[in-house]
N, CA, C and O atoms as CSV, one atom per row, in Angstrom:
chain,resi,resn,atom,element,x,y,z
A,1,MET,N,N,3.973,3.298,-30.559
A,1,MET,CA,C,4.846,2.539,-31.404
A,1,MET,C,C,6.194,3.228,-31.436
A,1,MET,O,O,6.276,4.457,-31.453
A,2,VAL,N,N,7.239,2.442,-31.446
A,2,VAL,CA,C,8.604,2.957,-31.517
A,2,VAL,C,C,9.298,2.301,-32.694
A,2,VAL,O,O,9.150,1.099,-32.914
A,3,ALA,N,N,10.050,3.076,-33.446
A,3,ALA,CA,C,10.782,2.520,-34.585
A,3,ALA,C,C,12.191,3.092,-34.600
A,3,ALA,O,O,12.409,4.250,-34.246
A,4,ASP,N,N,13.130,2.275,-35.011
A,4,ASP,CA,C,14.513,2.702,-35.152
A,4,ASP,C,C,14.997,2.313,-36.536
A,4,ASP,O,O,14.613,1.274,-37.074
A,5,LEU,N,N,15.844,3.157,-37.107
A,5,LEU,CA,C,16.427,2.859,-38.402
A,5,LEU,C,C,17.592,1.908,-38.220
A,5,LEU,O,O,18.522,2.197,-37.467
A,6,TYR,N,N,17.547,0.786,-38.900
A,6,TYR,CA,C,18.644,-0.180,-38.871
A,6,TYR,C,C,19.553,0.138,-40.038
A,6,TYR,O,O,19.134,0.061,-41.193
A,7,THR,N,N,20.787,0.494,-39.750
A,7,THR,CA,C,21.721,0.896,-40.809
A,7,THR,C,C,22.681,-0.218,-41.193
A,7,THR,O,O,23.573,-0.014,-42.018
A,8,GLY,N,N,22.508,-1.389,-40.605
A,8,GLY,CA,C,23.355,-2.529,-40.952
A,8,GLY,C,C,22.958,-3.095,-42.305
A,8,GLY,O,O,22.154,-2.505,-43.026
A,9,SER,N,N,23.517,-4.219,-42.634
A,9,SER,CA,C,23.184,-4.844,-43.907
A,9,SER,C,C,22.743,-6.288,-43.687
A,9,SER,O,O,23.085,-6.912,-42.683
A,10,TYR,N,N,21.987,-6.794,-44.632
A,10,TYR,CA,C,21.536,-8.166,-44.624
A,10,TYR,C,C,22.064,-8.855,-45.873
A,10,TYR,O,O,22.216,-8.213,-46.912
A,11,PRO,N,N,22.344,-10.136,-45.790
A,11,PRO,CA,C,22.807,-10.844,-46.979
A,11,PRO,C,C,21.702,-10.873,-48.035
A,11,PRO,O,O,20.524,-10.988,-47.700
A,12,THR,N,N,22.076,-10.770,-49.288
A,12,THR,CA,C,21.101,-10.821,-50.367
A,12,THR,C,C,21.111,-12.197,-51.017
A,12,THR,O,O,22.044,-12.979,-50.837
A,13,GLY,N,N,20.081,-12.472,-51.758
A,13,GLY,CA,C,20.019,-13.722,-52.499
A,13,GLY,C,C,19.592,-14.925,-51.698
A,13,GLY,O,O,19.628,-16.046,-52.205
A,14,ARG,N,N,19.186,-14.721,-50.455
A,14,ARG,CA,C,18.737,-15.852,-49.637
A,14,ARG,C,C,17.333,-16.237,-50.050
A,14,ARG,O,O,16.495,-15.370,-50.297
A,15,LYS,N,N,17.073,-17.519,-50.127
A,15,LYS,CA,C,15.765,-18.031,-50.509
A,15,LYS,C,C,15.058,-18.585,-49.277
A,15,LYS,O,O,15.668,-19.257,-48.445
A,16,VAL,N,N,13.777,-18.295,-49.175
A,16,VAL,CA,C,12.951,-18.811,-48.087
A,16,VAL,C,C,11.924,-19.728,-48.720
A,16,VAL,O,O,11.207,-19.329,-49.638
A,17,THR,N,N,11.853,-20.942,-48.236
A,17,THR,CA,C,10.883,-21.900,-48.768
A,17,THR,C,C,9.492,-21.570,-48.229
A,17,THR,O,O,9.355,-20.842,-47.245
A,18,SER,N,N,8.479,-22.102,-48.871
A,18,SER,CA,C,7.101,-21.910,-48.404
A,18,SER,C,C,6.932,-22.461,-46.993
A,18,SER,O,O,6.239,-21.865,-46.168
A,19,LYS,N,N,7.561,-23.587,-46.720
A,19,LYS,CA,C,7.468,-24.192,-45.389
A,19,LYS,C,C,8.091,-23.271,-44.342
A,19,LYS,O,O,7.521,-23.086,-43.266
A,20,GLN,N,N,9.253,-22.692,-44.645
A,20,GLN,CA,C,9.903,-21.776,-43.705
A,20,GLN,C,C,9.028,-20.554,-43.460
A,20,GLN,O,O,8.882,-20.121,-42.317
A,21,ALA,N,N,8.450,-19.997,-44.506
A,21,ALA,CA,C,7.595,-18.819,-44.367
A,21,ALA,C,C,6.358,-19.149,-43.537
A,21,ALA,O,O,5.949,-18.357,-42.688
A,22,THR,N,N,5.771,-20.299,-43.776
A,22,THR,CA,C,4.592,-20.721,-43.024
A,22,THR,C,C,4.933,-20.913,-41.556
A,22,THR,O,O,4.182,-20.475,-40.684
A,23,ASN,N,N,6.058,-21.564,-41.269
A,23,ASN,CA,C,6.480,-21.778,-39.881
A,23,ASN,C,C,6.725,-20.454,-39.176
A,23,ASN,O,O,6.295,-20.270,-38.037
A,24,LEU,N,N,7.407,-19.535,-39.835
A,24,LEU,CA,C,7.686,-18.237,-39.223
A,24,LEU,C,C,6.390,-17.475,-38.980
A,24,LEU,O,O,6.202,-16.878,-37.919
A,25,THR,N,N,5.501,-17.497,-39.962
A,25,THR,CA,C,4.216,-16.820,-39.814
A,25,THR,C,C,3.453,-17.372,-38.618
A,25,THR,O,O,2.888,-16.609,-37.834
A,26,ALA,N,N,3.434,-18.676,-38.476
A,26,ALA,CA,C,2.701,-19.309,-37.378
A,26,ALA,C,C,3.295,-18.945,-36.021
A,26,ALA,O,O,2.570,-18.875,-35.028
A,27,LEU,N,N,4.587,-18.716,-35.967
A,27,LEU,CA,C,5.254,-18.449,-34.697
A,27,LEU,C,C,5.225,-16.990,-34.277
A,27,LEU,O,O,5.183,-16.708,-33.080
A,28,VAL,N,N,5.245,-16.051,-35.218
A,28,VAL,CA,C,5.413,-14.655,-34.818
A,28,VAL,C,C,4.275,-13.729,-35.206
A,28,VAL,O,O,4.239,-12.591,-34.737
A,29,ILE,N,N,3.338,-14.171,-36.050
A,29,ILE,CA,C,2.261,-13.289,-36.481
A,29,ILE,C,C,0.940,-13.770,-35.896
A,29,ILE,O,O,0.553,-14.928,-36.055
A,30,THR,N,N,0.253,-12.846,-35.210
A,30,THR,CA,C,-1.050,-13.132,-34.642
A,30,THR,C,C,-2.065,-12.232,-35.334
A,30,THR,O,O,-2.020,-11.011,-35.189
A,31,ALA,N,N,-2.971,-12.829,-36.077
A,31,ALA,CA,C,-3.994,-12.066,-36.787
A,31,ALA,C,C,-5.035,-11.535,-35.805
A,31,ALA,O,O,-5.362,-12.190,-34.815
A,32,HIS,N,N,-5.549,-10.344,-36.093
A,32,HIS,CA,C,-6.619,-9.769,-35.288
A,32,HIS,C,C,-7.955,-10.271,-35.821
A,32,HIS,O,O,-8.044,-10.741,-36.955
A,33,GLU,N,N,-8.985,-10.168,-34.998
A,33,GLU,CA,C,-10.294,-10.673,-35.390
A,33,GLU,C,C,-10.889,-9.867,-36.542
A,33,GLU,O,O,-11.504,-10.435,-37.445
A,34,PHE,N,N,-10.707,-8.545,-36.515
A,34,PHE,CA,C,-11.261,-7.680,-37.551
A,34,PHE,C,C,-10.253,-7.505,-38.673
A,34,PHE,O,O,-9.162,-6.986,-38.436
A,35,HIS,N,N,-10.579,-7.915,-39.866
A,35,HIS,CA,C,-9.707,-7.836,-41.046
A,35,HIS,C,C,-8.300,-8.380,-40.753
A,35,HIS,O,O,-7.324,-7.631,-40.784
A,36,PRO,N,N,-8.204,-9.673,-40.471
A,36,PRO,CA,C,-6.901,-10.240,-40.109
A,36,PRO,C,C,-5.843,-10.119,-41.200
A,36,PRO,O,O,-4.649,-10.185,-40.909
A,37,ASP,N,N,-6.264,-9.944,-42.456
A,37,ASP,CA,C,-5.274,-9.765,-43.517
A,37,ASP,C,C,-4.642,-8.385,-43.464
A,37,ASP,O,O,-3.564,-8.174,-44.018
A,38,TRP,N,N,-5.310,-7.439,-42.798
A,38,TRP,CA,C,-4.766,-6.084,-42.660
A,38,TRP,C,C,-4.237,-5.819,-41.255
A,38,TRP,O,O,-3.301,-5.040,-41.073
A,39,ASN,N,N,-4.833,-6.463,-40.274
A,39,ASN,CA,C,-4.538,-6.162,-38.875
A,39,ASN,C,C,-3.936,-7.371,-38.190
A,39,ASN,O,O,-4.587,-8.407,-38.053
A,40,TYR,N,N,-2.703,-7.238,-37.762
A,40,TYR,CA,C,-2.018,-8.339,-37.103
A,40,TYR,C,C,-0.919,-7.785,-36.215
A,40,TYR,O,O,-0.502,-6.636,-36.358
A,41,THR,N,N,-0.462,-8.612,-35.308
A,41,THR,CA,C,0.621,-8.263,-34.401
A,41,THR,C,C,1.808,-9.150,-34.722
A,41,THR,O,O,1.669,-10.363,-34.881
A,42,ILE,N,N,2.982,-8.530,-34.816
A,42,ILE,CA,C,4.216,-9.275,-35.037
A,42,ILE,C,C,4.966,-9.310,-33.709
A,42,ILE,O,O,5.314,-8.263,-33.164
A,43,ALA,N,N,5.210,-10.489,-33.198
A,43,ALA,CA,C,5.889,-10.647,-31.913
A,43,ALA,C,C,7.342,-10.185,-32.029
A,43,ALA,O,O,8.035,-10.496,-32.997
A,44,ALA,N,N,7.771,-9.458,-31.049
A,44,ALA,CA,C,9.162,-8.989,-31.011
A,44,ALA,C,C,10.056,-10.038,-30.377
A,44,ALA,O,O,9.633,-10.758,-29.473
A,45,GLY,N,N,11.281,-10.123,-30.845
A,45,GLY,CA,C,12.272,-10.971,-30.212
A,45,GLY,C,C,11.964,-12.446,-30.253
A,45,GLY,O,O,12.107,-13.141,-29.247
A,46,TYR,N,N,11.543,-12.934,-31.405
A,46,TYR,CA,C,11.276,-14.360,-31.543
A,46,TYR,C,C,12.525,-15.142,-31.178
A,46,TYR,O,O,13.556,-14.970,-31.829
A,47,PRO,N,N,12.472,-16.006,-30.151
A,47,PRO,CA,C,13.653,-16.774,-29.763
A,47,PRO,C,C,14.036,-17.760,-30.860
A,47,PRO,O,O,13.192,-18.491,-31.379
A,48,GLY,N,N,15.287,-17.769,-31.194
A,48,GLY,CA,C,15.750,-18.680,-32.222
A,48,GLY,C,C,15.908,-18.016,-33.576
A,48,GLY,O,O,16.429,-18.626,-34.509
A,49,LEU,N,N,15.463,-16.770,-33.695
A,49,LEU,CA,C,15.621,-16.061,-34.955
A,49,LEU,C,C,16.844,-15.168,-34.850
A,49,LEU,O,O,16.896,-14.268,-34.012
A,50,ASP,N,N,17.818,-15.420,-35.695
A,50,ASP,CA,C,19.033,-14.612,-35.730
A,50,ASP,C,C,18.736,-13.400,-36.599
A,50,ASP,O,O,18.627,-13.525,-37.819
A,51,HIS,N,N,18.605,-12.233,-35.988
A,51,HIS,CA,C,18.188,-11.039,-36.719
A,51,HIS,C,C,19.237,-10.522,-37.689
A,51,HIS,O,O,18.903,-9.749,-38.587
A,52,ASP,N,N,20.494,-10.922,-37.541
A,52,ASP,CA,C,21.518,-10.469,-38.478
A,52,ASP,C,C,21.537,-11.330,-39.724
A,52,ASP,O,O,21.697,-10.818,-40.832
A,53,THR,N,N,21.377,-12.603,-39.557
A,53,THR,CA,C,21.343,-13.523,-40.700
A,53,THR,C,C,20.220,-14.510,-40.471
A,53,THR,O,O,20.442,-15.603,-39.951
A,54,PRO,N,N,18.994,-14.122,-40.864
A,54,PRO,CA,C,17.843,-14.992,-40.592
A,54,PRO,C,C,18.071,-16.401,-41.118
A,54,PRO,O,O,18.398,-16.598,-42.288
A,55,GLY,N,N,17.894,-17.367,-40.244
A,55,GLY,CA,C,18.033,-18.767,-40.620
A,55,GLY,C,C,16.820,-19.517,-40.114
A,55,GLY,O,O,16.926,-20.339,-39.204
A,56,VAL,N,N,15.686,-19.241,-40.692
A,56,VAL,CA,C,14.431,-19.820,-40.222
A,56,VAL,C,C,14.401,-21.297,-40.557
A,56,VAL,O,O,14.645,-21.693,-41.696
A,57,THR,N,N,14.098,-22.109,-39.553
A,57,THR,CA,C,13.998,-23.557,-39.777
A,57,THR,C,C,12.609,-24.032,-39.444
A,57,THR,O,O,12.318,-25.222,-39.566
C-alpha cells in the first residue's frame, strides 16, 4: 500500500444526497466476500470524479 499526504484544500459545506452516495458506492467500492462491511476495495482514479471539487452525479 502506498499513501501520500494531500496538503491541498477541499470546499466545505458541500452536501451529498443519499442517491449520490449510493451511486458513488456502487461505482468505486467492491465489497470482499469475508466481512464486506469491514473489507472492501476502493477503485483508484474513478473516471468522471473531479478529485479537487467532487461533483458526484
